[in-house]
Each structure stands twice: as structure tokens, then as C-alpha cells.
DSSP file (Angstrom, degrees, kcal/mol; ACC not computed):
  #  RESIDUE AA STRUCTURE BP1 BP2  ACC     N-H-->O    O-->H-N    N-H-->O    O-->H-N    TCO  KAPPA ALPHA  PHI   PSI    X-CA   Y-CA   Z-CA
    1    1 A M              0   0    0      0, 0.0     2,-0.1     0, 0.0     0, 0.0   0.000 360.0 360.0 360.0 131.3    2.3   31.7   -8.9
    2    2 A A        -     0   0    0      1,-0.1     2,-0.4     2,-0.0    81,-0.0  -0.367 360.0-135.6 -66.3 142.8   -0.2   33.4   -6.5
    3    3 A K        -     0   0    0      1,-0.1    -1,-0.1     2,-0.1     0, 0.0  -0.798   4.2-145.0-101.6 140.6    1.4   34.7   -3.3
    4    4 A H  S    S+     0   0    0     -2,-0.4     2,-0.4    63,-0.1    -1,-0.1   0.662  83.7  58.1 -73.1 -17.6   -0.2   34.3    0.0
    5    5 A V        +     0   0    0     66,-0.1     2,-0.3    76,-0.0    -2,-0.1  -0.935  61.9 177.2-121.8 138.9    0.9   37.5    1.3
    6    6 A R    >   -     0   0    0     -2,-0.4     3,-1.7     1,-0.1    19,-0.3  -0.867  44.0 -68.0-133.0 172.4    0.3   41.1    0.0
    7    7 A K  T 3  S+     0   0    0     -2,-0.3    19,-0.2     1,-0.3     3,-0.1  -0.218 116.9  18.2 -61.4 147.7    1.1   44.6    1.0
    8    8 A D  T 3  S+     0   0    0     17,-2.9    -1,-0.3     1,-0.3     2,-0.2   0.462  89.0 136.3  68.7   5.2   -0.6   45.8    4.1
    9    9 A D    <   -     0   0    0     -3,-1.7    16,-2.2    16,-0.1     2,-0.6  -0.561  59.1-121.0 -77.2 145.6   -1.5   42.3    5.4
   10   10 A L  E     +A   24   0A   0     14,-0.2    63,-1.7    -2,-0.2     2,-0.3  -0.847  43.6 176.8 -83.9 118.2   -1.0   41.6    9.1
   11   11 A V  E     -AB  23  72A   0     12,-2.7    12,-1.9    -2,-0.6     2,-0.4  -0.762  25.9-140.1-122.9 163.4    1.4   38.7    9.2
   12   12 A I  E     -AB  22  71A   0     59,-2.6    59,-2.0    -2,-0.3     2,-0.4  -0.991  24.9-120.3-125.5 135.7    3.2   36.6   11.9
   13   13 A V  E     - B   0  70A   0      8,-2.6     7,-3.1    -2,-0.4    57,-0.3  -0.661  27.4-177.4 -75.2 125.7    6.9   35.4   11.5
   14   14 A T        +     0   0    0     55,-2.5     2,-0.3    -2,-0.4    56,-0.2   0.484  63.2  24.0-104.8  -7.9    6.9   31.6   11.7
   15   15 A A  S    S+     0   0    0     54,-0.9     3,-0.4     3,-0.0    -1,-0.1  -0.970  91.8  40.7-147.3 164.0   10.7   30.9   11.5
   16   16 A G  S >  S-     0   0    0     -2,-0.3     3,-1.4     1,-0.2    -3,-0.0  -0.343 100.2 -43.9  97.2-174.4   13.9   32.7   12.3
   17   17 A D  T 3  S+     0   0    0      1,-0.3    -1,-0.2    -2,-0.1     0, 0.0   0.723 134.7  49.6 -68.1 -21.3   15.2   35.0   15.0
   18   18 A D  T >  S+     0   0    0     -3,-0.4     3,-2.6     3,-0.1    -5,-0.3   0.132  79.2 157.5-103.0  18.7   12.0   37.0   15.1
   19   19 A R  T <   +     0   0    0     -3,-1.4    -5,-0.2     1,-0.3     3,-0.1  -0.171  64.7  21.7 -51.2 128.3    9.7   34.0   15.3
   20   20 A G  T 3  S+     0   0    0     -7,-3.1    -1,-0.3     1,-0.3     2,-0.2   0.242  90.3 128.9  96.3 -15.4    6.3   34.9   16.8
   21   21 A R    <   -     0   0    0     -3,-2.6    -8,-2.6    -8,-0.1    -1,-0.3  -0.504  46.0-148.9 -77.8 144.2    6.5   38.6   16.1
   22   22 A Q  E     +A   12   0A   0    -10,-0.2     2,-0.3    -2,-0.2   -10,-0.2  -0.868  28.0 145.2-113.5 145.9    3.6   40.2   14.3
   23   23 A G  E     -A   11   0A   0    -12,-1.9   -12,-2.7    -2,-0.3     2,-0.3  -0.973  46.8 -90.6-167.7 170.3    3.8   43.3   11.8
   24   24 A R  E     -A   10   0A   0     -2,-0.3    14,-2.7   -14,-0.2     2,-0.6  -0.733  42.0-113.8 -90.3 138.1    2.4   44.8    8.7
   25   25 A V  E     -C   37   0B   0    -16,-2.2   -17,-2.9    -2,-0.3    12,-0.2  -0.621  31.5-178.0 -73.2 116.7    3.9   43.9    5.3
   26   26 A L  E     -     0   0B   0     10,-2.5     2,-0.3    -2,-0.6    -1,-0.2   0.816  66.4  -0.8 -81.8 -36.9    5.5   47.1    3.9
   27   27 A R  E     -C   36   0B   0      9,-1.2     9,-2.3   -21,-0.1     2,-0.4  -0.982  57.0-147.6-157.1 144.7    6.6   45.7    0.6
   28   28 A V  E     -C   35   0B   0     -2,-0.3     7,-0.2     7,-0.2   -21,-0.1  -0.940   7.1-165.9-112.8 135.4    6.6   42.4   -1.3
   29   29 A M  E  >> -C   34   0B   0      5,-3.4     5,-2.0    -2,-0.4     4,-1.0  -0.835   8.2-179.4-121.4  95.6    9.5   41.6   -3.7
   30   30 A P  T  45S+     0   0    0      0, 0.0    -1,-0.1     0, 0.0    37,-0.0   0.813  76.1  55.6 -70.5 -31.5    8.3   38.7   -5.7
   31   31 A K  T  45S+     0   0    0      1,-0.2    -2,-0.0     2,-0.1     0, 0.0   0.892 117.1  36.0 -64.1 -36.0   11.3   38.2   -7.8
   32   32 A E  T  45S-     0   0    0     -3,-0.4    -1,-0.2     2,-0.1     3,-0.1   0.531 106.6-130.3 -88.3 -13.0   13.5   37.8   -4.7
   33   33 A Q  T  <5 +     0   0    0     -4,-1.0    34,-2.2     1,-0.2    35,-0.3   0.929  66.0 125.7  54.8  52.0   10.6   36.0   -2.9
   34   34 A R  E   < -CD  29  66B   0     -5,-2.0    -5,-3.4    32,-0.3     2,-0.3  -0.920  45.9-156.1-134.7 156.0   11.1   38.2    0.1
   35   35 A V  E     -CD  28  65B   0     30,-2.5    30,-2.4    -2,-0.3     2,-0.5  -0.911  14.4-137.4-127.4 157.6    8.8   40.6    2.2
   36   36 A L  E     -C   27   0B   0     -9,-2.3   -10,-2.5    -2,-0.3    -9,-1.2  -0.986  25.6-164.9-112.0 119.0    9.7   43.7    4.3
   37   37 A V  E >   -C   25   0B   0     -2,-0.5     3,-1.8    26,-0.4   -12,-0.2  -0.925  26.4-106.6-116.3 137.5    7.7   43.5    7.5
   38   38 A E  T 3  S+     0   0    0    -14,-2.7     3,-0.1    -2,-0.4   -14,-0.1  -0.363 101.1   1.0 -61.6 119.5    7.3   46.5    9.9
   39   39 A G  T 3  S+     0   0    0      1,-0.3     2,-0.3    -2,-0.2    -1,-0.3   0.603 107.3 112.6  79.7  12.1    9.4   46.1   13.1
   40   40 A V  S <  S+     0   0    0     -3,-1.8    23,-0.5     1,-0.2    -3,-0.3  -0.918  73.4   8.3-120.1 145.5   10.9   42.7   12.1
   41   41 A N  S    S-     0   0    0     -2,-0.3    22,-1.5     1,-0.2     2,-0.3   0.902  78.1-171.7  58.2  49.0   14.4   41.8   11.2
   42   42 A I  E     -E   62   0C   0     -3,-0.2     2,-0.3    20,-0.2    20,-0.2  -0.585   5.3-179.4 -78.4 129.0   15.9   45.1   12.3
   43   43 A R  E     -E   61   0C   0     18,-2.6    18,-2.2    -2,-0.3     2,-0.5  -0.854  27.4-116.9-124.9 160.7   19.5   45.6   11.4
   44   44 A K  E     -E   60   0C   0     -2,-0.3     2,-0.4    16,-0.2    16,-0.2  -0.839  27.9-165.7 -98.1 130.7   22.0   48.4   11.9
   45   45 A R  E     -E   59   0C   0     14,-3.8    14,-2.9    -2,-0.5     2,-0.8  -0.978  17.4-138.4-122.6 134.3   23.5   50.0    8.8
   46   46 A H  E     -E   58   0C   0     -2,-0.4     2,-0.4    12,-0.2    12,-0.2  -0.840  30.8-168.1 -90.3 107.2   26.5   52.3    8.8
   47   47 A M  E     -E   57   0C   0     10,-3.0    10,-2.1    -2,-0.8     3,-0.1  -0.813  15.7-138.1-102.9 135.2   25.6   55.2    6.4
   48   48 A Q        -     0   0    0     -2,-0.4     8,-0.2     8,-0.2     5,-0.2  -0.541  42.9 -87.1 -79.4 153.6   27.9   57.8    5.0
   49   49 A P        +     0   0    0      0, 0.0     2,-0.2     0, 0.0    -1,-0.1  -0.382  61.1 160.7 -63.1 145.6   26.6   61.3    4.9
   50   50 A S        -     0   0    0      3,-1.8     6,-0.1    -3,-0.1    -3,-0.0  -0.808  55.6 -87.2-147.9-177.0   24.6   61.9    1.7
   51   51 A A  S    S+     0   0    0     -2,-0.2    -1,-0.1     1,-0.2     0, 0.0   0.883 127.7  49.1 -67.1 -40.3   21.9   64.5    0.4
   52   52 A A  S    S+     0   0    0      1,-0.3    -1,-0.2     2,-0.1     0, 0.0   0.876 129.4  18.7 -73.5 -35.7   19.2   62.4    1.9
   53   53 A S        +     0   0    0     -5,-0.2    -3,-1.8     1,-0.1    -1,-0.3  -0.756  66.4 178.6-131.9  89.1   20.8   62.0    5.3
   54   54 A P  S    S+     0   0    0      0, 0.0    -1,-0.1     0, 0.0    -3,-0.1   0.739  81.5  56.8 -66.2 -20.0   23.5   64.7    5.8
   55   55 A Q  S    S-     0   0    0      1,-0.2     2,-0.1    -7,-0.1    -2,-0.0   0.931  81.4-177.8 -76.5 -46.8   24.3   63.4    9.3
   56   56 A G        +     0   0    0     -8,-0.2    -8,-0.2    -3,-0.2     2,-0.2  -0.504  23.2 122.6  79.0-154.7   25.1   59.9    8.2
   57   57 A G  E    S-E   47   0C   0    -10,-2.1   -10,-3.0    -2,-0.1     2,-0.6  -0.528  70.3 -28.9  99.1-164.9   25.9   57.4   11.2
   58   58 A I  E     -E   46   0C   0    -12,-0.2     2,-0.3    -2,-0.2   -12,-0.2  -0.831  62.5-178.7 -94.5 117.4   24.4   54.2   12.4
   59   59 A I  E     -E   45   0C   0    -14,-2.9   -14,-3.8    -2,-0.6     2,-0.4  -0.874  21.1-134.9-117.2 155.4   20.7   53.7   11.5
   60   60 A Q  E     +E   44   0C   0     -2,-0.3     2,-0.3   -16,-0.2   -16,-0.2  -0.887  34.2 160.5-103.2 136.8   18.4   50.9   12.3
   61   61 A R  E     -E   43   0C   0    -18,-2.2   -18,-2.6    -2,-0.4     2,-0.2  -0.994  42.1 -96.5-154.6 157.2   16.1   49.6    9.6
   62   62 A E  E     -E   42   0C   0     -2,-0.3   -20,-0.2   -20,-0.2   -21,-0.2  -0.468  35.2-156.2 -75.5 143.7   14.0   46.6    8.7
   63   63 A M        -     0   0    0    -22,-1.5   -26,-0.4   -23,-0.5   -28,-0.1  -0.856  27.8 -94.9-118.7 150.5   15.6   44.0    6.2
   64   64 A P        -     0   0    0      0, 0.0     2,-0.3     0, 0.0   -28,-0.2  -0.279  35.6-161.3 -64.3 154.8   13.7   41.6    4.0
   65   65 A I  E     -D   35   0B   0    -30,-2.4   -30,-2.5   -25,-0.0     2,-0.1  -0.892  33.5 -82.5-129.9 166.3   12.9   38.1    5.1
   66   66 A H  E >   -D   34   0B   0     -2,-0.3     3,-1.6   -32,-0.2   -32,-0.3  -0.371  32.6-127.2 -70.7 139.6   11.9   35.1    3.0
   67   67 A L  G >  S+     0   0    0    -34,-2.2     3,-0.9     1,-0.3   -33,-0.1   0.693 106.7  62.6 -57.7 -24.0    8.3   34.8    2.0
   68   68 A S  G 3  S+     0   0    0    -35,-0.3    -1,-0.3     1,-0.2   -34,-0.1   0.634  94.0  66.4 -81.0  -7.9    8.0   31.2    3.4
   69   69 A N  G <  S+     0   0    0     -3,-1.6   -55,-2.5   -55,-0.1   -54,-0.9   0.378  96.3  62.7 -95.1   8.2    8.8   32.6    6.9
   70   70 A V  E <   -B   13   0A   0     -3,-0.9   -57,-0.2   -57,-0.3   -65,-0.0  -0.960  55.8-178.3-130.7 152.1    5.6   34.5    7.3
   71   71 A S  E     -B   12   0A   0    -59,-2.0   -59,-2.6    -2,-0.3     9,-0.1  -0.999  34.3-100.9-142.2 146.3    1.9   33.7    7.4
   72   72 A P  E     -B   11   0A   0      0, 0.0     7,-2.1     0, 0.0     2,-0.4  -0.245  39.5-116.0 -61.2 160.3   -1.2   35.9    7.6
   73   73 A V  E     +F   78   0D   0    -63,-1.7     2,-0.4     5,-0.2   -63,-0.2  -0.833  33.3 172.2-107.5 134.3   -2.8   36.1   10.9
   74   74 A A  E >  S-F   77   0D   0      3,-3.0     3,-1.6    -2,-0.4    24,-0.0  -0.983  78.4  -9.3-136.5 126.2   -6.4   34.9   11.7
   75   75 A D  T 3  S-     0   0    0     -2,-0.4    -1,-0.0     1,-0.3    23,-0.0   0.839 128.1 -58.4  58.1  32.9   -7.6   34.9   15.2
   76   76 A G  T 3  S+     0   0    0      1,-0.2    -1,-0.3   -64,-0.0    -3,-0.1   0.626 121.2  93.5  74.4  11.3   -4.1   35.8   16.5
   77   77 A K  E <  S-F   74   0D   0     -3,-1.6    -3,-3.0    20,-0.1    -1,-0.2  -0.918  83.6 -95.3-134.9 156.3   -2.6   32.6   15.0
   78   78 A P  E     -F   73   0D   0      0, 0.0     2,-0.4     0, 0.0    -5,-0.2  -0.411  45.4-170.3 -71.7 149.3   -0.9   31.9   11.7
   79   79 A T        -     0   0    0     -7,-2.1     2,-0.1    -2,-0.1    -4,-0.0  -0.978  21.5-119.1-140.7 147.2   -3.0   30.5    8.9
   80   80 A R        -     0   0    0     -2,-0.4    16,-2.0    -9,-0.1    17,-0.4  -0.401  32.3-125.0 -77.9 170.6   -2.7   29.0    5.5
   81   81 A V  E     -G   95   0E   0     14,-0.2     2,-0.4    15,-0.1    14,-0.2  -0.949  19.4-169.2-120.9 136.9   -4.4   30.7    2.6
   82   82 A R  E     -G   94   0E   0     12,-3.0    12,-3.5    -2,-0.4     2,-0.6  -0.939  18.4-136.9-119.1 144.9   -6.8   29.3    0.1
   83   83 A F  E     -G   93   0E   0     -2,-0.4     2,-0.5    10,-0.2    10,-0.2  -0.920  25.8-170.8-101.0 122.2   -7.8   31.1   -3.2
   84   84 A V  E     -G   92   0E   0      8,-2.6     8,-2.5    -2,-0.6     2,-0.6  -0.945  15.9-151.8-120.1 129.2  -11.5   30.8   -3.8
   85   85 A T  E     -G   91   0E   0     -2,-0.5     6,-0.2     6,-0.2     5,-0.0  -0.896  22.2-144.9 -97.8 120.8  -13.5   31.8   -6.9
   86   86 A R    >   -     0   0    0      4,-3.1     3,-1.5    -2,-0.6    -1,-0.0  -0.188  27.1-100.8 -77.3 170.4  -17.0   32.8   -6.2
   87   87 A D  T 3  S+     0   0    0      1,-0.3    -1,-0.1     2,-0.1    -2,-0.0   0.783 121.4  55.8 -60.9 -28.7  -20.1   32.2   -8.2
   88   88 A D  T 3  S-     0   0    0      2,-0.1    22,-2.4    21,-0.0    -1,-0.3   0.530 122.4-104.5 -84.0  -1.9  -20.0   35.8   -9.6
   89   89 A G  S <  S+     0   0    0     -3,-1.5     2,-0.2     1,-0.4    -2,-0.1   0.417  75.2 136.2  97.8  -3.2  -16.5   35.3  -10.8
   90   90 A S        -     0   0    0     20,-0.1    -4,-3.1    -5,-0.0     2,-0.5  -0.543  44.1-141.9 -78.0 146.1  -14.6   37.2   -8.2
   91   91 A K  E     +GH  85 107E   0     16,-1.2    15,-3.2    -6,-0.2    16,-1.3  -0.957  24.9 172.3-113.1 128.4  -11.5   35.7   -6.8
   92   92 A V  E     -G   84   0E   0     -8,-2.5    -8,-2.6    -2,-0.5     2,-0.4  -0.882  32.8-116.9-127.2 157.0  -10.6   36.1   -3.1
   93   93 A R  E     -GH  83 102E   0      9,-0.6     9,-2.8    11,-0.4     2,-0.4  -0.832  32.5-168.6 -90.8 135.3   -8.1   34.9   -0.5
   94   94 A V  E     -GH  82 101E   0    -12,-3.5   -12,-3.0    -2,-0.4     2,-0.3  -0.958  20.9-122.7-124.6 140.4   -9.6   33.0    2.4
   95   95 A A  E  >  -G   81   0E   0      5,-2.6     4,-0.9    -2,-0.4   -14,-0.2  -0.656  10.7-144.8 -81.7 141.1   -7.9   32.0    5.6
   96   96 A S  T  4 S+     0   0    0    -16,-2.0     2,-1.0    -2,-0.3    -1,-0.1   0.748  89.7  72.5 -71.0 -28.6   -8.0   28.3    6.2
   97   97 A R  T  4 S-     0   0    0    -17,-0.4     3,-0.5     1,-0.2    -1,-0.1  -0.795 126.2 -12.8 -91.5 101.7   -8.4   29.0    9.9
   98   98 A G  T  4 S-     0   0    0     -2,-1.0    -1,-0.2     1,-0.2    -2,-0.2   0.035  94.0-110.8 100.2 -32.8  -11.9   30.2   10.3
   99   99 A G     <  +     0   0    0     -4,-0.9    -1,-0.2     1,-0.2     2,-0.2   0.666  65.1 148.1  75.2  21.0  -12.6   30.8    6.6
  100  100 A E        -     0   0    0     -3,-0.5    -5,-2.6     1,-0.1    -1,-0.2  -0.559  52.8 -98.3 -84.0 150.4  -12.8   34.6    6.7
  101  101 A Q  E     -H   94   0E   0     -7,-0.2     2,-0.6    -2,-0.2    -7,-0.2  -0.441  29.0-146.1 -70.9 139.1  -11.7   36.8    3.7
  102  102 A I  E     -H   93   0E   0     -9,-2.8    -9,-0.6    -2,-0.1   -93,-0.1  -0.924  57.1 -37.1-104.5 120.5   -8.2   38.2    3.7
  103  103 A G  E    S-     0   0E   0     -2,-0.6   -10,-0.1   -11,-0.1     3,-0.1   0.093  95.5 -33.8  63.4-175.3   -7.9   41.6    2.1
  104  104 A P  E    S-     0   0E   0      0, 0.0   -11,-0.4     0, 0.0    -2,-0.1  -0.129  78.8 -70.5 -71.2 175.3   -9.7   42.9   -1.0
  105  105 A E  E     -     0   0E   0      1,-0.1   -13,-0.2   -13,-0.1     3,-0.1  -0.374  31.5-155.9 -61.2 146.4  -10.8   41.0   -4.0
  106  106 A L  E    S+     0   0E   0    -15,-3.2     2,-0.4     1,-0.3   -14,-0.2   0.784  84.4  25.5 -90.9 -32.5   -8.0   39.9   -6.3
  107  107 A K  E    S-H   91   0E   0    -16,-1.3   -16,-1.2     0, 0.0    -1,-0.3  -0.996  87.0-122.2-132.5 135.5  -10.3   39.7   -9.4
  108  108 A K        -     0   0    0     -2,-0.4    -2,-0.0   -18,-0.2     0, 0.0  -0.296  35.3 -92.4 -73.2 157.4  -13.4   41.6   -9.9
  109  109 A A        -     0   0    0    -19,-0.1   -20,-0.2     1,-0.1     2,-0.2  -0.309  41.8-107.5 -62.5 154.6  -16.8   40.0  -10.5
  110  110 A R              0   0    0    -22,-2.4    -1,-0.1     1,-0.1   -20,-0.1  -0.522 360.0 360.0 -74.4 149.0  -18.0   39.5  -14.0
  111  111 A R              0   0    0     -2,-0.2    -1,-0.1   -22,-0.1   -22,-0.1   0.506 360.0 360.0 -98.7 360.0  -20.8   41.7  -15.2
């Protein structure tokens, strides 16, 4: 199934404690149907000292949220996404609000 959100998209959280916050998608986890959004769903983790972080301690980091709780942003508001196949064979994501293209082409044009 095609996903409405991809890495580096600007999204807005539509449900949950962080509702209304905007951020960039850092990572998409399709098998778990979750996304990691910059500055959203921040939790504290108690980390033991390790080679990567010799200090250890309590750190704050973003945790994944469900894919259905985010929507791409168009004109500062959440929008649904349509998938459009153009006449040249290229496939793109288009915002339902305003009709502008979201991100790069998903499928290149036929030659």
C-alpha cells in the first residue's frame, strides 16, 4: 500500500498529546506503521553508560508515533494525499488541499 508520508516531508500531528505540532519526518517504519517526527513525542530515556555515550544518564529523544496520526502540510493546514499518474507516465503525490505536488516524483516518466 502506498504511504501518504515519506522521509523529509513536513507534517502536522492530527491526534494525540502533540496535536497541532509540525515537524519533519526523520524516519518511516512501514512494517510497524510508525513515523519518527522531529520535535514530536519526546520522551526521557534512562541510559546506562556505553561506548557511544560514556556519560549515560537521562536523555530526551523522539519516539515513533502511528502513521495515521500525521498528515502532510499544505498552506499551514493538514491535507489528504492523492496519487496522480501523469500523461508521461510519472507518478506523483498531490495535496488534496490546493492541488500542489508533494515531494519528488515516485515513479519516473516513460521514455
